[in-house]
C-alpha positions, 0 to 999 in steps of 0.5 A: 790313766790317774785310776790306772797308775794308781792301781799299778803302784798299789799293785807293785807295792809302791803305795798302799790301798789307803795311801791311793784312797787318801791321795784320790780323795784329796784329787777329788776335793782339790783337783790336780794330777794324781801323781803330783798329789802322791808326792806333795802328800809325801806318800811317794818320793819323786824320784821313786814315782820317775823311777816307776813311770820311766819303767812303764814307758819304752825307750828312754822318754822319761829320761828328758824329765830327769835331766 
């Protein structure tokens, strides 16, 4: 899922390919979830990531995490 998530974020211009590479390099070195690394490195804001993810999922699944 992480590879696909990163590719979708690039495709929809939320992040650049260079930013994705930086985050995946960090993930390989330290481990962790790609989305957490993207936020930690300041590449994407958590609210923007949640908006993106909620648009990808049917119904109000992500709303449970926004409250």
